[in-house]
mmCIF file of the N, C-alpha and C atoms, coordinates in Angstrom:
data_MODEL
# 
_entry.id   MODEL 
# 
loop_
_atom_site.group_PDB 
_atom_site.id 
_atom_site.type_symbol 
_atom_site.label_atom_id 
_atom_site.label_alt_id 
_atom_site.label_comp_id 
_atom_site.label_asym_id 
_atom_site.label_entity_id 
_atom_site.label_seq_id 
_atom_site.pdbx_PDB_ins_code 
_atom_site.Cartn_x 
_atom_site.Cartn_y 
_atom_site.Cartn_z 
_atom_site.occupancy 
_atom_site.B_iso_or_equiv 
_atom_site.pdbx_formal_charge 
_atom_site.auth_seq_id 
_atom_site.auth_comp_id 
_atom_site.auth_asym_id 
_atom_site.auth_atom_id 
_atom_site.pdbx_PDB_model_num 
ATOM 1   N N  . LEU A 1 1  ? 84.312  96.758  83.054  1.00 0.00 ? 1  LEU A N  1 
ATOM 2   C CA . LEU A 1 1  ? 85.739  97.869  82.448  1.00 0.00 ? 1  LEU A CA 1 
ATOM 3   C C  . LEU A 1 1  ? 86.435  97.524  83.354  1.00 0.00 ? 1  LEU A C  1 
ATOM 4   N N  . TYR A 1 2  ? 86.597  95.912  83.545  1.00 0.00 ? 2  TYR A N  1 
ATOM 5   C CA . TYR A 1 2  ? 87.794  95.979  84.670  1.00 0.00 ? 2  TYR A CA 1 
ATOM 6   C C  . TYR A 1 2  ? 89.053  95.691  83.605  1.00 0.00 ? 2  TYR A C  1 
ATOM 7   N N  . ILE A 1 3  ? 88.196  94.269  82.465  1.00 0.00 ? 3  ILE A N  1 
ATOM 8   C CA . ILE A 1 3  ? 88.738  93.570  81.341  1.00 0.00 ? 3  ILE A CA 1 
ATOM 9   C C  . ILE A 1 3  ? 89.160  94.995  80.741  1.00 0.00 ? 3  ILE A C  1 
ATOM 10  N N  . ALA A 1 4  ? 88.853  96.033  80.287  1.00 0.00 ? 4  ALA A N  1 
ATOM 11  C CA . ALA A 1 4  ? 88.542  96.595  79.094  1.00 0.00 ? 4  ALA A CA 1 
ATOM 12  C C  . ALA A 1 4  ? 90.344  97.513  80.024  1.00 0.00 ? 4  ALA A C  1 
ATOM 13  N N  . ALA A 1 5  ? 90.357  97.751  81.610  1.00 0.00 ? 5  ALA A N  1 
ATOM 14  C CA . ALA A 1 5  ? 91.235  97.945  82.149  1.00 0.00 ? 5  ALA A CA 1 
ATOM 15  C C  . ALA A 1 5  ? 92.532  97.800  82.418  1.00 0.00 ? 5  ALA A C  1 
ATOM 16  N N  . LYS A 1 6  ? 92.713  95.765  82.271  1.00 0.00 ? 6  LYS A N  1 
ATOM 17  C CA . LYS A 1 6  ? 93.796  95.533  82.243  1.00 0.00 ? 6  LYS A CA 1 
ATOM 18  C C  . LYS A 1 6  ? 94.082  94.887  80.441  1.00 0.00 ? 6  LYS A C  1 
ATOM 19  N N  . LEU A 1 7  ? 93.356  95.059  79.558  1.00 0.00 ? 7  LEU A N  1 
ATOM 20  C CA . LEU A 1 7  ? 93.873  94.471  78.428  1.00 0.00 ? 7  LEU A CA 1 
ATOM 21  C C  . LEU A 1 7  ? 95.246  96.621  77.530  1.00 0.00 ? 7  LEU A C  1 
ATOM 22  N N  . TYR A 1 8  ? 94.123  96.451  78.486  1.00 0.00 ? 8  TYR A N  1 
ATOM 23  C CA . TYR A 1 8  ? 95.409  98.552  78.266  1.00 0.00 ? 8  TYR A CA 1 
ATOM 24  C C  . TYR A 1 8  ? 94.137  98.861  76.817  1.00 0.00 ? 8  TYR A C  1 
ATOM 25  N N  . ARG A 1 9  ? 92.924  99.000  76.995  1.00 0.00 ? 9  ARG A N  1 
ATOM 26  C CA . ARG A 1 9  ? 92.260  99.727  75.383  1.00 0.00 ? 9  ARG A CA 1 
ATOM 27  C C  . ARG A 1 9  ? 91.833  101.564 76.411  1.00 0.00 ? 9  ARG A C  1 
ATOM 28  N N  . GLU A 1 10 ? 92.507  102.406 76.739  1.00 0.00 ? 10 GLU A N  1 
ATOM 29  C CA . GLU A 1 10 ? 91.950  103.637 77.102  1.00 0.00 ? 10 GLU A CA 1 
ATOM 30  C C  . GLU A 1 10 ? 90.797  103.814 76.818  1.00 0.00 ? 10 GLU A C  1 
ATOM 31  N N  . ALA A 1 11 ? 90.986  104.175 75.435  1.00 0.00 ? 11 ALA A N  1 
ATOM 32  C CA . ALA A 1 11 ? 89.682  104.602 74.758  1.00 0.00 ? 11 ALA A CA 1 
ATOM 33  C C  . ALA A 1 11 ? 88.286  103.651 74.868  1.00 0.00 ? 11 ALA A C  1 
ATOM 34  N N  . ILE A 1 12 ? 88.008  102.262 74.596  1.00 0.00 ? 12 ILE A N  1 
ATOM 35  C CA . ILE A 1 12 ? 87.277  101.973 75.414  1.00 0.00 ? 12 ILE A CA 1 
ATOM 36  C C  . ILE A 1 12 ? 87.212  102.302 76.811  1.00 0.00 ? 12 ILE A C  1 
ATOM 37  N N  . THR A 1 13 ? 88.222  101.769 77.523  1.00 0.00 ? 13 THR A N  1 
ATOM 38  C CA . THR A 1 13 ? 87.281  102.719 79.090  1.00 0.00 ? 13 THR A CA 1 
ATOM 39  C C  . THR A 1 13 ? 86.934  103.808 79.120  1.00 0.00 ? 13 THR A C  1 
ATOM 40  N N  . ARG A 1 14 ? 87.259  104.849 78.183  1.00 0.00 ? 14 ARG A N  1 
ATOM 41  C CA . ARG A 1 14 ? 86.947  106.244 78.906  1.00 0.00 ? 14 ARG A CA 1 
ATOM 42  C C  . ARG A 1 14 ? 84.826  106.524 78.186  1.00 0.00 ? 14 ARG A C  1 
ATOM 43  N N  . ALA A 1 15 ? 84.972  105.184 77.090  1.00 0.00 ? 15 ALA A N  1 
ATOM 44  C CA . ALA A 1 15 ? 84.286  105.032 76.711  1.00 0.00 ? 15 ALA A CA 1 
ATOM 45  C C  . ALA A 1 15 ? 82.645  104.044 77.370  1.00 0.00 ? 15 ALA A C  1 
ATOM 46  N N  . LEU A 1 16 ? 83.565  103.831 77.754  1.00 0.00 ? 16 LEU A N  1 
ATOM 47  C CA . LEU A 1 16 ? 82.740  102.598 78.986  1.00 0.00 ? 16 LEU A CA 1 
ATOM 48  C C  . LEU A 1 16 ? 81.820  103.497 80.356  1.00 0.00 ? 16 LEU A C  1 
ATOM 49  N N  . ILE A 1 17 ? 82.911  104.392 80.807  1.00 0.00 ? 17 ILE A N  1 
ATOM 50  C CA . ILE A 1 17 ? 82.558  105.189 81.808  1.00 0.00 ? 17 ILE A CA 1 
ATOM 51  C C  . ILE A 1 17 ? 81.683  106.251 81.276  1.00 0.00 ? 17 ILE A C  1 
ATOM 52  N N  . GLU A 1 18 ? 82.019  106.960 80.134  1.00 0.00 ? 18 GLU A N  1 
ATOM 53  C CA . GLU A 1 18 ? 80.947  107.962 79.589  1.00 0.00 ? 18 GLU A CA 1 
ATOM 54  C C  . GLU A 1 18 ? 79.331  107.717 79.582  1.00 0.00 ? 18 GLU A C  1 
ATOM 55  N N  . ASN A 1 19 ? 79.544  106.040 78.934  1.00 0.00 ? 19 ASN A N  1 
ATOM 56  C CA . ASN A 1 19 ? 78.130  105.720 79.095  1.00 0.00 ? 19 ASN A CA 1 
ATOM 57  C C  . ASN A 1 19 ? 77.035  104.793 80.239  1.00 0.00 ? 19 ASN A C  1 
ATOM 58  N N  . GLY A 1 20 ? 77.900  105.199 80.784  1.00 0.00 ? 20 GLY A N  1 
ATOM 59  C CA . GLY A 1 20 ? 77.543  104.819 82.484  1.00 0.00 ? 20 GLY A CA 1 
ATOM 60  C C  . GLY A 1 20 ? 78.311  103.430 83.429  1.00 0.00 ? 20 GLY A C  1 
ATOM 61  N N  . ALA A 1 21 ? 79.293  102.870 83.266  1.00 0.00 ? 21 ALA A N  1 
ATOM 62  C CA . ALA A 1 21 ? 80.043  101.517 83.394  1.00 0.00 ? 21 ALA A CA 1 
ATOM 63  C C  . ALA A 1 21 ? 79.896  102.299 84.885  1.00 0.00 ? 21 ALA A C  1 
ATOM 64  N N  . ASP A 1 22 ? 80.128  101.093 86.188  1.00 0.00 ? 22 ASP A N  1 
ATOM 65  C CA . ASP A 1 22 ? 79.960  101.350 87.386  1.00 0.00 ? 22 ASP A CA 1 
ATOM 66  C C  . ASP A 1 22 ? 82.110  100.600 86.959  1.00 0.00 ? 22 ASP A C  1 
ATOM 67  N N  . ILE A 1 23 ? 83.138  102.146 88.364  1.00 0.00 ? 23 ILE A N  1 
ATOM 68  C CA . ILE A 1 23 ? 84.196  102.590 88.033  1.00 0.00 ? 23 ILE A CA 1 
ATOM 69  C C  . ILE A 1 23 ? 84.285  101.527 89.440  1.00 0.00 ? 23 ILE A C  1 
ATOM 70  N N  . LYS A 1 24 ? 83.127  101.047 90.357  1.00 0.00 ? 24 LYS A N  1 
ATOM 71  C CA . LYS A 1 24 ? 83.446  100.279 91.634  1.00 0.00 ? 24 LYS A CA 1 
ATOM 72  C C  . LYS A 1 24 ? 83.223  99.443  91.117  1.00 0.00 ? 24 LYS A C  1 
ATOM 73  N N  . ALA A 1 25 ? 83.159  98.531  90.276  1.00 0.00 ? 25 ALA A N  1 
ATOM 74  C CA . ALA A 1 25 ? 82.262  97.149  89.996  1.00 0.00 ? 25 ALA A CA 1 
ATOM 75  C C  . ALA A 1 25 ? 83.714  95.883  89.959  1.00 0.00 ? 25 ALA A C  1 
ATOM 76  N N  . LYS A 1 26 ? 83.680  95.168  91.048  1.00 0.00 ? 26 LYS A N  1 
ATOM 77  C CA . LYS A 1 26 ? 84.472  94.627  91.015  1.00 0.00 ? 26 LYS A CA 1 
ATOM 78  C C  . LYS A 1 26 ? 84.680  92.784  90.731  1.00 0.00 ? 26 LYS A C  1 
ATOM 79  N N  . ASP A 1 27 ? 85.501  92.173  90.327  1.00 0.00 ? 27 ASP A N  1 
ATOM 80  C CA . ASP A 1 27 ? 85.946  90.782  90.098  1.00 0.00 ? 27 ASP A CA 1 
ATOM 81  C C  . ASP A 1 27 ? 85.620  90.253  91.638  1.00 0.00 ? 27 ASP A C  1 
ATOM 82  N N  . GLN A 1 28 ? 85.709  88.437  90.673  1.00 0.00 ? 28 GLN A N  1 
ATOM 83  C CA . GLN A 1 28 ? 85.463  87.555  91.988  1.00 0.00 ? 28 GLN A CA 1 
ATOM 84  C C  . GLN A 1 28 ? 86.364  87.325  93.266  1.00 0.00 ? 28 GLN A C  1 
ATOM 85  N N  . ALA A 1 29 ? 87.506  88.083  92.912  1.00 0.00 ? 29 ALA A N  1 
ATOM 86  C CA . ALA A 1 29 ? 88.428  88.329  93.390  1.00 0.00 ? 29 ALA A CA 1 
ATOM 87  C C  . ALA A 1 29 ? 88.734  89.164  94.743  1.00 0.00 ? 29 ALA A C  1 
ATOM 88  N N  . ARG A 1 30 ? 87.280  90.616  94.345  1.00 0.00 ? 30 ARG A N  1 
ATOM 89  C CA . ARG A 1 30 ? 86.900  91.752  94.319  1.00 0.00 ? 30 ARG A CA 1 
ATOM 90  C C  . ARG A 1 30 ? 87.901  93.101  94.431  1.00 0.00 ? 30 ARG A C  1 
ATOM 91  N N  . ARG A 1 31 ? 88.761  92.702  92.814  1.00 0.00 ? 31 ARG A N  1 
ATOM 92  C CA . ARG A 1 31 ? 89.530  93.901  92.317  1.00 0.00 ? 31 ARG A CA 1 
ATOM 93  C C  . ARG A 1 31 ? 88.535  94.210  90.857  1.00 0.00 ? 31 ARG A C  1 
ATOM 94  N N  . THR A 1 32 ? 88.522  95.799  91.166  1.00 0.00 ? 32 THR A N  1 
ATOM 95  C CA . THR A 1 32 ? 88.556  97.019  90.583  1.00 0.00 ? 32 THR A CA 1 
ATOM 96  C C  . THR A 1 32 ? 89.388  96.720  88.932  1.00 0.00 ? 32 THR A C  1 
ATOM 97  N N  . GLY A 1 33 ? 88.971  97.990  88.181  1.00 0.00 ? 33 GLY A N  1 
ATOM 98  C CA . GLY A 1 33 ? 89.508  97.928  86.852  1.00 0.00 ? 33 GLY A CA 1 
ATOM 99  C C  . GLY A 1 33 ? 90.867  99.099  87.110  1.00 0.00 ? 33 GLY A C  1 
ATOM 100 N N  . LEU A 1 34 ? 90.671  99.506  88.727  1.00 0.00 ? 34 LEU A N  1 
ATOM 101 C CA . LEU A 1 34 ? 91.923  100.541 89.304  1.00 0.00 ? 34 LEU A CA 1 
ATOM 102 C C  . LEU A 1 34 ? 92.807  99.347  89.470  1.00 0.00 ? 34 LEU A C  1 
ATOM 103 N N  . HIS A 1 35 ? 92.923  98.379  90.395  1.00 0.00 ? 35 HIS A N  1 
ATOM 104 C CA . HIS A 1 35 ? 93.567  97.189  91.009  1.00 0.00 ? 35 HIS A CA 1 
ATOM 105 C C  . HIS A 1 35 ? 94.273  96.423  89.458  1.00 0.00 ? 35 HIS A C  1 
ATOM 106 N N  . ASP A 1 36 ? 93.578  96.076  88.644  1.00 0.00 ? 36 ASP A N  1 
ATOM 107 C CA . ASP A 1 36 ? 94.097  95.914  87.342  1.00 0.00 ? 36 ASP A CA 1 
ATOM 108 C C  . ASP A 1 36 ? 94.742  96.036  86.257  1.00 0.00 ? 36 ASP A C  1 
ATOM 109 N N  . ALA A 1 37 ? 95.031  97.716  86.240  1.00 0.00 ? 37 ALA A N  1 
ATOM 110 C CA . ALA A 1 37 ? 95.571  98.984  85.694  1.00 0.00 ? 37 ALA A CA 1 
ATOM 111 C C  . ALA A 1 37 ? 97.063  98.806  86.684  1.00 0.00 ? 37 ALA A C  1 
ATOM 112 N N  . VAL A 1 38 ? 96.633  98.826  87.721  1.00 0.00 ? 38 VAL A N  1 
ATOM 113 C CA . VAL A 1 38 ? 98.250  99.329  88.630  1.00 0.00 ? 38 VAL A CA 1 
ATOM 114 C C  . VAL A 1 38 ? 98.864  98.086  88.380  1.00 0.00 ? 38 VAL A C  1 
ATOM 115 N N  . THR A 1 39 ? 98.172  96.645  88.387  1.00 0.00 ? 39 THR A N  1 
ATOM 116 C CA . THR A 1 39 ? 98.667  95.256  88.318  1.00 0.00 ? 39 THR A CA 1 
ATOM 117 C C  . THR A 1 39 ? 99.129  95.951  87.330  1.00 0.00 ? 39 THR A C  1 
ATOM 118 N N  . PHE A 1 40 ? 99.363  95.755  85.747  1.00 0.00 ? 40 PHE A N  1 
ATOM 119 C CA . PHE A 1 40 ? 99.968  95.952  84.568  1.00 0.00 ? 40 PHE A CA 1 
ATOM 120 C C  . PHE A 1 40 ? 100.317 97.040  84.858  1.00 0.00 ? 40 PHE A C  1 
ATOM 121 N N  . ARG A 1 41 ? 100.934 98.270  85.006  1.00 0.00 ? 41 ARG A N  1 
ATOM 122 C CA . ARG A 1 41 ? 101.198 98.930  85.672  1.00 0.00 ? 41 ARG A CA 1 
ATOM 123 C C  . ARG A 1 41 ? 100.492 99.776  83.408  1.00 0.00 ? 41 ARG A C  1 
ATOM 124 N N  . ARG A 1 42 ? 98.972  100.031 83.312  1.00 0.00 ? 42 ARG A N  1 
ATOM 125 C CA . ARG A 1 42 ? 98.785  100.879 82.430  1.00 0.00 ? 42 ARG A CA 1 
ATOM 126 C C  . ARG A 1 42 ? 98.372  102.336 83.351  1.00 0.00 ? 42 ARG A C  1 
ATOM 127 N N  . GLU A 1 43 ? 99.841  103.195 83.000  1.00 0.00 ? 43 GLU A N  1 
ATOM 128 C CA . GLU A 1 43 ? 99.257  104.408 83.332  1.00 0.00 ? 43 GLU A CA 1 
ATOM 129 C C  . GLU A 1 43 ? 98.081  105.295 83.073  1.00 0.00 ? 43 GLU A C  1 
ATOM 130 N N  . GLY A 1 44 ? 98.279  104.640 81.308  1.00 0.00 ? 44 GLY A N  1 
ATOM 131 C CA . GLY A 1 44 ? 96.799  105.892 81.125  1.00 0.00 ? 44 GLY A CA 1 
ATOM 132 C C  . GLY A 1 44 ? 95.385  105.583 82.062  1.00 0.00 ? 44 GLY A C  1 
ATOM 133 N N  . ILE A 1 45 ? 95.068  104.369 81.391  1.00 0.00 ? 45 ILE A N  1 
ATOM 134 C CA . ILE A 1 45 ? 94.195  103.791 82.203  1.00 0.00 ? 45 ILE A CA 1 
ATOM 135 C C  . ILE A 1 45 ? 93.892  103.947 83.546  1.00 0.00 ? 45 ILE A C  1 
ATOM 136 N N  . VAL A 1 46 ? 94.961  104.020 84.964  1.00 0.00 ? 46 VAL A N  1 
ATOM 137 C CA . VAL A 1 46 ? 95.111  104.496 85.715  1.00 0.00 ? 46 VAL A CA 1 
ATOM 138 C C  . VAL A 1 46 ? 94.714  105.848 85.510  1.00 0.00 ? 46 VAL A C  1 
ATOM 139 N N  . TYR A 1 47 ? 95.339  107.436 85.000  1.00 0.00 ? 47 TYR A N  1 
ATOM 140 C CA . TYR A 1 47 ? 94.648  108.226 84.977  1.00 0.00 ? 47 TYR A CA 1 
ATOM 141 C C  . TYR A 1 47 ? 93.276  108.717 84.734  1.00 0.00 ? 47 TYR A C  1 
ATOM 142 N N  . VAL A 1 48 ? 93.162  108.003 83.249  1.00 0.00 ? 48 VAL A N  1 
ATOM 143 C CA . VAL A 1 48 ? 90.925  107.788 83.449  1.00 0.00 ? 48 VAL A CA 1 
ATOM 144 C C  . VAL A 1 48 ? 90.535  107.827 84.297  1.00 0.00 ? 48 VAL A C  1 
ATOM 145 N N  . LEU A 1 49 ? 90.253  106.369 85.330  1.00 0.00 ? 49 LEU A N  1 
ATOM 146 C CA . LEU A 1 49 ? 90.210  106.120 86.781  1.00 0.00 ? 49 LEU A CA 1 
ATOM 147 C C  . LEU A 1 49 ? 90.189  107.003 87.520  1.00 0.00 ? 49 LEU A C  1 
ATOM 148 N N  . MET A 1 50 ? 90.732  107.594 87.432  1.00 0.00 ? 50 MET A N  1 
ATOM 149 C CA . MET A 1 50 ? 91.117  108.103 88.984  1.00 0.00 ? 50 MET A CA 1 
ATOM 150 C C  . MET A 1 50 ? 90.447  109.742 89.020  1.00 0.00 ? 50 MET A C  1 
ATOM 151 N N  . GLU A 1 51 ? 90.768  110.127 87.860  1.00 0.00 ? 51 GLU A N  1 
ATOM 152 C CA . GLU A 1 51 ? 90.187  111.409 87.168  1.00 0.00 ? 51 GLU A CA 1 
ATOM 153 C C  . GLU A 1 51 ? 88.241  111.390 87.219  1.00 0.00 ? 51 GLU A C  1 
ATOM 154 N N  . SER A 1 52 ? 88.000  109.939 86.985  1.00 0.00 ? 52 SER A N  1 
ATOM 155 C CA . SER A 1 52 ? 86.684  110.073 87.184  1.00 0.00 ? 52 SER A CA 1 
ATOM 156 C C  . SER A 1 52 ? 85.796  109.320 88.491  1.00 0.00 ? 52 SER A C  1 
ATOM 157 N N  . GLY A 1 53 ? 87.023  109.484 89.123  1.00 0.00 ? 53 GLY A N  1 
ATOM 158 C CA . GLY A 1 53 ? 86.502  109.107 91.238  1.00 0.00 ? 53 GLY A CA 1 
ATOM 159 C C  . GLY A 1 53 ? 86.936  107.375 91.007  1.00 0.00 ? 53 GLY A C  1 
ATOM 160 N N  . ALA A 1 54 ? 87.711  107.031 90.472  1.00 0.00 ? 54 ALA A N  1 
ATOM 161 C CA . ALA A 1 54 ? 88.017  105.317 90.895  1.00 0.00 ? 54 ALA A CA 1 
ATOM 162 C C  . ALA A 1 54 ? 88.264  105.558 92.223  1.00 0.00 ? 54 ALA A C  1 
ATOM 163 N N  . ASP A 1 55 ? 87.843  105.051 93.252  1.00 0.00 ? 55 ASP A N  1 
ATOM 164 C CA . ASP A 1 55 ? 87.694  104.336 94.796  1.00 0.00 ? 55 ASP A CA 1 
ATOM 165 C C  . ASP A 1 55 ? 89.151  103.972 94.787  1.00 0.00 ? 55 ASP A C  1 
ATOM 166 N N  . LEU A 1 56 ? 90.265  104.595 95.630  1.00 0.00 ? 56 LEU A N  1 
ATOM 167 C CA . LEU A 1 56 ? 91.936  104.417 95.518  1.00 0.00 ? 56 LEU A CA 1 
ATOM 168 C C  . LEU A 1 56 ? 92.384  103.703 96.713  1.00 0.00 ? 56 LEU A C  1 
ATOM 169 N N  . SER A 1 57 ? 91.532  103.062 97.723  1.00 0.00 ? 57 SER A N  1 
ATOM 170 C CA . SER A 1 57 ? 91.663  102.576 98.873  1.00 0.00 ? 57 SER A CA 1 
ATOM 171 C C  . SER A 1 57 ? 91.055  101.751 99.410  1.00 0.00 ? 57 SER A C  1 
ATOM 172 N N  . MET A 1 58 ? 89.275  101.322 98.238  1.00 0.00 ? 58 MET A N  1 
ATOM 173 C CA . MET A 1 58 ? 88.915  99.747  97.939  1.00 0.00 ? 58 MET A CA 1 
ATOM 174 C C  . MET A 1 58 ? 90.269  98.603  97.337  1.00 0.00 ? 58 MET A C  1 
ATOM 175 N N  . LYS A 1 59 ? 90.025  97.760  98.048  1.00 0.00 ? 59 LYS A N  1 
ATOM 176 C CA . LYS A 1 59 ? 91.204  96.713  99.109  1.00 0.00 ? 59 LYS A CA 1 
ATOM 177 C C  . LYS A 1 59 ? 90.401  95.425  98.474  1.00 0.00 ? 59 LYS A C  1 
ATOM 178 N N  . ASP A 1 60 ? 91.101  94.603  98.203  1.00 0.00 ? 60 ASP A N  1 
ATOM 179 C CA . ASP A 1 60 ? 90.143  93.023  96.871  1.00 0.00 ? 60 ASP A CA 1 
ATOM 180 C C  . ASP A 1 60 ? 90.008  92.049  98.118  1.00 0.00 ? 60 ASP A C  1 
ATOM 181 N N  . ASN A 1 61 ? 90.210  90.618  97.838  1.00 0.00 ? 61 ASN A N  1 
ATOM 182 C CA . ASN A 1 61 ? 89.772  89.457  98.389  1.00 0.00 ? 61 ASN A CA 1 
ATOM 183 C C  . ASN A 1 61 ? 90.631  90.098  99.394  1.00 0.00 ? 61 ASN A C  1 
ATOM 184 N N  . ASN A 1 62 ? 92.281  89.860  99.584  1.00 0.00 ? 62 ASN A N  1 
ATOM 185 C CA . ASN A 1 62 ? 93.510  90.056  99.425  1.00 0.00 ? 62 ASN A CA 1 
ATOM 186 C C  . ASN A 1 62 ? 93.931  91.826  100.920 1.00 0.00 ? 62 ASN A C  1 
ATOM 187 N N  . GLY A 1 63 ? 93.064  92.128  101.126 1.00 0.00 ? 63 GLY A N  1 
ATOM 188 C CA . GLY A 1 63 ? 93.488  92.980  101.701 1.00 0.00 ? 63 GLY A CA 1 
ATOM 189 C C  . GLY A 1 63 ? 94.176  94.440  101.074 1.00 0.00 ? 63 GLY A C  1 
ATOM 190 N N  . TRP A 1 64 ? 94.829  94.381  99.443  1.00 0.00 ? 64 TRP A N  1 
ATOM 191 C CA . TRP A 1 64 ? 95.908  94.154  99.117  1.00 0.00 ? 64 TRP A CA 1 
ATOM 192 C C  . TRP A 1 64 ? 94.123  96.591  98.256  1.00 0.00 ? 64 TRP A C  1 
ATOM 193 N N  . ALA A 1 65 ? 94.914  97.318  98.388  1.00 0.00 ? 65 ALA A N  1 
ATOM 194 C CA . ALA A 1 65 ? 93.676  98.396  97.854  1.00 0.00 ? 65 ALA A CA 1 
ATOM 195 C C  . ALA A 1 65 ? 95.480  98.748  96.197  1.00 0.00 ? 65 ALA A C  1 
ATOM 196 N N  . PRO A 1 66 ? 94.957  99.356  95.693  1.00 0.00 ? 66 PRO A N  1 
ATOM 197 C CA . PRO A 1 66 ? 95.883  99.915  94.199  1.00 0.00 ? 66 PRO A CA 1 
ATOM 198 C C  . PRO A 1 66 ? 97.320  100.170 94.248  1.00 0.00 ? 66 PRO A C  1 
ATOM 199 N N  . LEU A 1 67 ? 97.126  101.180 95.982  1.00 0.00 ? 67 LEU A N  1 
ATOM 200 C CA . LEU A 1 67 ? 98.914  101.378 95.588  1.00 0.00 ? 67 LEU A CA 1 
ATOM 201 C C  . LEU A 1 67 ? 99.477  100.846 96.102  1.00 0.00 ? 67 LEU A C  1 
ATOM 202 N N  . HIS A 1 68 ? 99.131  99.376  96.808  1.00 0.00 ? 68 HIS A N  1 
ATOM 203 C CA . HIS A 1 68 ? 99.827  98.761  98.335  1.00 0.00 ? 68 HIS A CA 1 
ATOM 204 C C  . HIS A 1 68 ? 100.222 97.478  96.343  1.00 0.00 ? 68 HIS A C  1 
ATOM 205 N N  . LEU A 1 69 ? 98.971  97.832  95.547  1.00 0.00 ? 69 LEU A N  1 
ATOM 206 C CA . LEU A 1 69 ? 99.397  96.591  94.627  1.00 0.00 ? 69 LEU A CA 1 
ATOM 207 C C  . LEU A 1 69 ? 101.121 97.220  93.738  1.00 0.00 ? 69 LEU A C  1 
ATOM 208 N N  . GLY A 1 70 ? 100.800 98.735  93.802  1.00 0.00 ? 70 GLY A N  1 
ATOM 209 C CA . GLY A 1 70 ? 101.759 99.713  92.824  1.00 0.00 ? 70 GLY A CA 1 
ATOM 210 C C  . GLY A 1 70 ? 103.640 99.255  93.485  1.00 0.00 ? 70 GLY A C  1 
ATOM 211 N N  . ILE A 1 71 ? 103.163 99.517  94.633  1.00 0.00 ? 71 ILE A N  1 
ATOM 212 C CA . ILE A 1 71 ? 104.282 99.214  95.414  1.00 0.00 ? 71 ILE A CA 1 
ATOM 213 C C  . ILE A 1 71 ? 104.971 97.632  95.401  1.00 0.00 ? 71 ILE A C  1 
ATOM 214 N N  . ARG A 1 72 ? 103.976 96.365  95.924  1.00 0.00 ? 72 ARG A N  1 
ATOM 215 C CA . ARG A 1 72 ? 104.107 94.719  95.162  1.00 0.00 ? 72 ARG A CA 1 
ATOM 216 C C  . ARG A 1 72 ? 105.038 95.136  94.170  1.00 0.00 ? 72 ARG A C  1 
ATOM 217 N N  . ARG A 1 73 ? 104.724 95.971  93.402  1.00 0.00 ? 73 ARG A N  1 
ATOM 218 C CA . ARG A 1 73 ? 105.099 94.870  91.813  1.00 0.00 ? 73 ARG A CA 1 
ATOM 219 C C  . ARG A 1 73 ? 106.548 96.187  91.729  1.00 0.00 ? 73 ARG A C  1 
ATOM 220 N N  . GLY A 1 74 ? 106.708 96.659  91.731  1.00 0.00 ? 74 GLY A N  1 
ATOM 221 C CA . GLY A 1 74 ? 107.690 98.037  91.462  1.00 0.00 ? 74 GLY A CA 1 
ATOM 222 C C  . GLY A 1 74 ? 107.311 98.867  90.675  1.00 0.00 ? 74 GLY A C  1 
ATOM 223 N N  . HIS A 1 75 ? 106.264 99.338  90.403  1.00 0.00 ? 75 HIS A N  1 
ATOM 224 C CA . HIS A 1 75 ? 106.142 100.374 89.161  1.00 0.00 ? 75 HIS A CA 1 
ATOM 225 C C  . HIS A 1 75 ? 105.786 102.084 89.315  1.00 0.00 ? 75 HIS A C  1 
ATOM 226 N N  . LYS A 1 76 ? 106.882 101.817 89.594  1.00 0.00 ? 76 LYS A N  1 
ATOM 227 C CA . LYS A 1 76 ? 107.380 103.933 90.148  1.00 0.00 ? 76 LYS A CA 1 
ATOM 228 C C  . LYS A 1 76 ? 106.317 105.102 89.452  1.00 0.00 ? 76 LYS A C  1 
ATOM 229 N N  . THR A 1 77 ? 106.082 104.636 88.688  1.00 0.00 ? 77 THR A N  1 
ATOM 230 C CA . THR A 1 77 ? 105.181 106.039 87.679  1.00 0.00 ? 77 THR A CA 1 
ATOM 231 C C  . THR A 1 77 ? 103.761 105.782 88.309  1.00 0.00 ? 77 THR A C  1 
ATOM 232 N N  . VAL A 1 78 ? 103.009 104.805 88.809  1.00 0.00 ? 78 VAL A N  1 
ATOM 233 C CA . VAL A 1 78 ? 102.213 104.444 88.892  1.00 0.00 ? 78 VAL A CA 1 
ATOM 234 C C  . VAL A 1 78 ? 101.939 104.634 89.498  1.00 0.00 ? 78 VAL A C  1 
ATOM 235 N N  . VAL A 1 79 ? 102.993 104.508 90.886  1.00 0.00 ? 79 VAL A N  1 
ATOM 236 C CA . VAL A 1 79 ? 102.767 104.808 92.022  1.00 0.00 ? 79 VAL A CA 1 
ATOM 237 C C  . VAL A 1 79 ? 102.665 106.298 92.500  1.00 0.00 ? 79 VAL A C  1 
ATOM 238 N N  . GLU A 1 80 ? 103.506 106.891 91.701  1.00 0.00 ? 80 GLU A N  1 
ATOM 239 C CA . GLU A 1 80 ? 103.422 108.883 92.168  1.00 0.00 ? 80 GLU A CA 1 
ATOM 240 C C  . GLU A 1 80 ? 101.825 108.977 91.509  1.00 0.00 ? 80 GLU A C  1 
ATOM 241 N N  . LEU A 1 81 ? 101.539 107.903 90.365  1.00 0.00 ? 81 LEU A N  1 
ATOM 242 C CA . LEU A 1 81 ? 100.506 108.177 89.630  1.00 0.00 ? 81 LEU A CA 1 
ATOM 243 C C  . LEU A 1 81 ? 98.827  108.720 91.032  1.00 0.00 ? 81 LEU A C  1 
ATOM 244 N N  . LEU A 1 82 ? 99.243  107.234 91.754  1.00 0.00 ? 82 LEU A N  1 
ATOM 245 C CA . LEU A 1 82 ? 98.070  107.795 93.385  1.00 0.00 ? 82 LEU A CA 1 
ATOM 246 C C  . LEU A 1 82 ? 98.120  108.090 93.534  1.00 0.00 ? 82 LEU A C  1 
ATOM 247 N N  . LEU A 1 83 ? 99.940  108.797 93.695  1.00 0.00 ? 83 LEU A N  1 
ATOM 248 C CA . LEU A 1 83 ? 100.150 109.368 94.995  1.00 0.00 ? 83 LEU A CA 1 
ATOM 249 C C  . LEU A 1 83 ? 98.979  111.391 94.700  1.00 0.00 ? 83 LEU A C  1 
# 
């Protein structure tokens, strides 16, 4: 799921979620699809994950929650979605 989010494959992300993909799944750095969507400014994916119940407070190995990443990267539209 986090690969689809990172590559901005909104339809694939939706299909994966509809077919039971774990939106809380993490990579080795404890980053979720939401972390990657925020990092790469994938507004559509951020929205899909949020409406599907993604955990906005999940922190990665560095202690960064998705909101922190959005602010750090200067992704204003993504930050507004997260708020």
